[in-house]
Phi, psi and omega in degrees: 000127172294139182239132176261123182295148175300328184293311175301320176298317178293330177293339182278349183249164173247144188275320180216184183290327184293316175302318179294321178295324176298318181290322182293324178295326187291311184269345173097147179273154002278155182227163175250128170261121190223138173271129181296344177258006180276187185158164177066023175093354181266142180079028182213127181216154175250126184253125181266338186202172186287339181288329182263355188295314181304307182299317177299316184293323182286330179292315171310314183288328184292322185284330174229085184291141177084354188276144171297146187233136179231158182241132180231152174294133175293127181259116183269152174048050173248163177246144183271110181238130182245154173230124181278119179242158177219123184229148174251182188276000183260007177092359179274132176212135186223162178260131176256056175067195188221173179229144169256112189241045185274353178267098186230159175226131185055032173066033175232133177301142169227336168232133177239154177220155178210132002277173179265002182292348183284348185239335184249132175313136190299323182293317180295317181301318182301325181286328176299318181296318181290327181293318183293323178293316183299319181294321177293326185283328184298315188261006174067040182281136179242125174119193181272142174202171187237120174256129195243141182229156168254128185245133178257167183286342181276013178084001174273146178227153187226141180290137180252298174190169170239132176258115184271057179195169173288139172261162183294339181269015179299335173299339178298317182287325177296326183284334177265346178247353175062045181229163176242100187295317173302318175302321179292321178298316181294320184293317174297326179287335178279354178101003184281137170283161185303317181293357176259006183260132187302311181301320181295312183301310179302321178297328176265015175054053178241164178301123186302322183255018178272167181239014181294148178294159180235131178277097185282340181282326178230061181301139175221122349280161181292144180297152180224144179286153183253101181075201180225145180230138173243131174244144175237134176268135177259119187228157177266079182226155184257098182294338179291334183244042181057042175058053176287131184290151178226172178213171181141190186263167177243122180275326187212136170216108187230113181243133180250103182275158180225192186297316186252005180226133177217165179200166180222156183223141183269000183230161177243183185285354177242011184257204185184174174240131183263168185288357174255008181265167176288145188285334176286130177226009184204156175206127184243145180227136183237128175252147178206155177302326177230172181296315180292328175293318184293324180298312178304312183297322178291324178302309182300323184287319178292329174294331179275344185283124191242117171232127180230120182196188185284348185238163175279153175237167177268010181300307183292325175295322180302319177301317180299314180296312177299338179258007173286153179296322187288329177283321179304315184268003169071028182253072185226168173212192183284346182265346189302306180301319179300323178293318179295328174296311181302319180281006177058036176285124182251162181290161182300133183249153173293170174302133189308312185296322175297319176303317177302309184296309182296324175296311177302322182291320176298314175302317183290322182297317178304313184298315182296315181298320185293321177297311181290322181297312177299316180301313184296321182294328175290320173309305178307330175274010178080014177266155182241107181255163181287144190286355176299335179299343177261036183301137177270028180217135175235127173271128176235128173244126184239136177236128185215123185049047175065022175242131187256123186252122181246113181233156174237118187254131180228156174259131173249005183188152174312325178237019177238123187242145176246121177256134184235136172200117180060042172071019175239148191241136170226125184246121179212166187255140184213137177235129183283128183270176186285332184267020174075004175272170179250143172243108183239155179252120180217130174055036175080358175246157180253140182225141174250122183230150167213158188239139169231121183280134177240167180303322182252011179177199177232142174245118184253118179255117182240112177047050173086352178250140184256147173218141190243132176238139186270158169260158177286118184238161184267120183285350174281354178248123182250127191235161175277136182268356179201163184283150180172207181223132182286115183265316183195155166269134175274352182230130176299155178290135182079007179260166185272148175226138176276162180296142178066021178250154178287142178238351185204152174248143174225152178262120179232119178055052185056019176236146182264125178235163178249158170244135192242155177269156173267333183225159182274143178165194185268128183270144173229118181295146174238312184265161175267144174305140185100343181294146179275126184257145173241159180303127178091353180289137182295133186245313182209175171229159186224130174268111186298143172291321179210102183294341183287343185276352178295117181283121179270152181287142181280130182287137179280124189255357186275167182275169168287151179297140176287152183212138176303157179291170184299322175227138181280097189298340181284338186258339183287151176282165188301312186289333174287321173295325177293310182299319178295315176296324178298313181298318182299316183292326176293326178284324170298321172299334182273000177095004178278128183198143175272163185292165176286149007271005184283339183289319179301313183294319182292327178294324177295316174299313178298312180295323180287328173289335180288318181286318175296328175287323177297330185262004174277123185289347177286342191296310181300319182294312181299318178297313187296321185295324183292316178300311184294323177295329177281334184248001191301326184275002183245359175241161179302142183300322180294318181286318178298322176290326179292323180292314178298325177296317171307311185294324183294319175297321178289324183290332184285337183242030189300320185267011175277144185286344176262003183274128179240141179291133187282058185291322182288318178298326181279328176293321182293324173301317182292317182290318179301314176295321182297325176292329181288344184282127184276313183284141178292323179298313177298318180299307178302320179288328182290322177292324176300313179294322186262002179303319173308318179296318181286326178292333178285314183295330176296327181289340179248019176294340171251022178087186187289322178299325178294317179297321180298308187298314182297322182289313179293318179301322173300317178290322178295321174291335170291322175304311180293324182303316179292306187292335182289332179294325188266009183293333180269010179117161183293310185298314177299318183298318181298320179293321179293320174299315178312305184291321181298314181268010170061036173098347183288095189289335177296318176291322173303314181294323182302304180299320173299319178301313178300309184301323186294327178262056181289333186295317172301313183294328173296311182304316184292318184294319182293321183288324175297322177291324175294327177292332178284335191299316180306312191273329197235000189292329189267300177263071189282139180281157186291322175304317185287328179291326180296307183291329177287323179296323173304314180290323175300328182280000176288133183248352181290138190293336173292342181262007192293320183296321179293315186294319174297316176306308184295324176293316180300319180289325178297320183292314184292342176299338181267002178247148178295160176289166185309316188295319177301309185294318177305309181301321182291321179292321175300322176298315184294316177295315180296316176298324180297315187267351186264176177088182181284332185225151178281121185266084187283344177294331181289326179286322173302325177298317178298315178300320186261007183297139186277348184258151177296128177233009183292336175285345185244328184296329180295331179300331181280354171299335185239029175294152183287342175272128183293322183292324178297316176307306176305307181297329180291318184293320184290323181290320177299313182301311189288332179286313183301322187256030182294336181271005185239164177263099173290106183270335190209135177217123183225147182247156176202161182248124176281322161211198188302323185240003180247120180258146183229140177231137173236147184208163180229144184212160181247137174295150181291156188298334181271002179294136178301320183297323178297319180290324175293319182294323180303323179289336180266351170094179186265151182225153177266123181239143179288146167277147180294140186260125174252119194297334181279352173289160184290157181295332179293318175297319177300310181293336179286323184285339178287340183266359182280131177262110185261140177294153179301338187275008181267139174230162184235145181218159185221135181220137174214153183250132175234150188292335181199171176298321178297321175302318177295323175296330179295325188255007182298309183302316181291327183290319181293327178297344186281343184267142171258130188297155176284171182296337177223131186239028180285121182288166180294136185295324180225097179292139168293163175255155178283083183244010183079016174288112179256030186292326184250085184278351180288346180259012185292132175263168176296347178238013181270146173245341178241124194252020177266135186228134175305148181284345181282351178258124188268168178302322183298329185279344191283136179293159188233353185269132181242133184232126174249120181252115175269132185226132188258126181258102177235007187242186187282356185297159176298114183253027180281161183301319178304312183295316184290319173299319181294320181295316180285317176301323177295320174294315179298322176299325182287336190232024178300317185295311177308308189296320174292323179291332181269005172070030177283126180279321177200154179226130186240122179267128181248106174266122186247131175225138189300147181063022180216156178288147180293156173261124180250136171233118189247136182233132189244150175294324186292341175251028181051039179056049164260164187290136171269101188292340181297327181264020177295131181059040177220125176297116185307328185294339182276358187298316188294329175295328177283353179050053175295330185296345176280359175257034184293343180273001182231154169266122193247154176220136183287137178243123181303141185219137180290330182277110184283001174266354181235142180235121185250142179228144174252117179262137178231144181298144177293143174270116182283000000 
């Protein structure tokens, strides 16, 4: 055995940093500093120059205290080749092939391969084996060991070290040599010579149980490796941060072994890694007949490996390395992986937008669960907290690659989420799995994702691929990114540190790593050396040199990806669409809703699908077929055939007006068969099997309309059930819910959540009531009356819209439906104008009727009968001006189909304007001239001395706004200008000022008049224009107002010249009250907003002049019989 003197051994080591620098200068940089007792990546550093040598030397000493340290010249572009040897005490030593361990990070192996002959020339490798055997024999080595070399492309190799032990990658050799190395060690230790060991004899193709000697130096035939093996180390390291080690618990570890791939792990799904453990916790091995087959097997196994814990792993990065072109072609060396790390090459990541969606969903789902859990915990302690704790909205900010994604996540269903970003909406389904992951469906694909919150961001894993999002952090605060121990600060307290420079050293999992700054500034220590650090713990603070240089994340301005709806309505059957719509409405009633403006659009679409399904005669047929397919094997064939016969007859007459769903016949078939059963057990079993059928036919016992009514009533009853409890206040309501649900706080929280989101529930309830008006308003059933009465009795102010809608429907139940009222009015018109004599009494009934007819009367402006059109216009005028003295009414035709009516009227004696005019005396005013009248009437009108309280009006009805424009000039030609047509010098604005009530007109809402305008100059002509809305054009207030205002601006001068006092546009749409827009001369024919949607002639009856001390503003009201105004004190 060779002996190495201590003096020679000490000369091969360096004693301190100064000595090491002298050696490094002599052999030349870069050099490797290595502790002889180190290994596994610990106690080894690469020094590029003399400046970094001291700190790296101290790190090596800190990682392996007391170990001798030596300095070596760095071998560039080399491969790390190992030769596995086994030697016995009799001087026999053999090689068991070799391993290629060139893929390393921090000079520690991460991927190993066997044999190494695929990269090393066979002759050169044989020399390596012989050298390793000579070394073992020289030192008298006994047992298994590894001789390591550095191999260059030029065929030269250099000795690196000998490991007198088994290494973790020894299964690579076992799999290609078909030996058991631990067993070999034991047998050698027992004193057996190598040639007496079974595995060795089989390797050399000898009789396994013989004891004959073997010529190991010149074997015939020589041993050959069997296949190829690739091994991958599974470590708790973060590849995105230079393979920084991590620690923590493991929630899931699932490895699927196969015939050619196996692995072992040192932790379980309930275990973990502490900060003082080695980062490697698993090792996987893949065998294949060739290197490429072994590589593909390993990639597949790693993709199926699932590890979920507090730390990052190298699994994804290993897959990326195995799939690179350089690894595939075996063109790598020991510096290859370090180059990839320096170039910040990262593992394959999922699509960035997919990562954003999954991350936002995971964050929101955790937030929603926590809110309900916290709220229930407070309820259980007897506390009554604000319902805002149960908010259905989570704002999520995610930062990736300096891009900030801001999303708003809401729940529209317990398992359906709505994501909003930059006014774009994405709705998708996600289910919580038992392992705390989320299973979501997007773009027709399913993804399993889970999220791990970290001190400085979020880690989202999607289908085995990881994406990391940052949190907005303050660069002035320096925190620890992993657990460990603070060894020392590299920059003194109060000194300057440059950006991206290390400022402290920490020990993490037996290794020394550094903490670096992101910005330059003055460093201030917070922790003392030796302190135990946890992830996210504050270590130091920094006063920035220039805070303006801090880079802010750029906001993402793009939309979310478009995705198909959860169910494709175009392909789904009617009952499937209906069931989905019904379920969505039920969840709206439970408080789930997406944010506006998407909610209103979605609610309308869902309600339309819901109502169209309820009115589709195929709905009960499809529902019954679904039920029958589920129970067909559990009911007698005769019963099934009879039911199918009934369904067949119904299907054949599906569109017939006499066709009714045979619910009673199906019920009779079931009852008839049940009577024939003798045994009680058979009877009970039959009814249990047919119960779904009986439940369905019960829903249709009153036909399709009955099903619609009962379904809507069920939704309205759910609304009333929750809201009734809170009529006495929130605190009292919560107390009532406690007793009502017997302490089940989950149900209590659910009802409070529903009440908190009352806005969406109100919208749905009102729309459901409106949907019933057409079908149920006249002959209302008792169950509906009860439900509406309950809703109408709700007194809480947030329920007012629903209560009003219910009350209006109850009132409308006493009135005939629109069609019946229309027919009655039409009958009165036709009977009045037909026959030998004109029956004016019938029209008087319409004028004096106590019920509202303004939603019906305008439709007769466009009746096919000319006389009906004429009569309708006059009835409208006389009914609108019933409080005035109408002195003259005349009719004229603008063309064959366009009717015009003109009238004169006097202000009432109690009108303020009449009293003011009386003190000013009478003046002579012209009556509007219609050229088609006889000259006698014209001459007579010139002789009339009209009082100042007299006004004149003209009204015409047109089919469209364009039609009105065509006849506008002809309409203006009918008027004779007043003596003076000078418009007001400074028209007032329509702001609700009622200060000058002496100038109030019968149709004025603002009564202030400039002092420069005399009564003689005031225009007296009033124009009402009826317009029919029957096309797809926009009928919103803003659109109609814009149309009218644009026209008035173009014709302001003409209107002043013709003495037009005001012009009112009446927009009529069937089954709706007209919309009114009034424009006045005093405002330069700008809209008088106070009379929006109000017939100006009714202003006097509202007595608005009594509000002269206030500025008033009209408030929109759903009740057309009520007009609301907001009065505010005038600013003096």
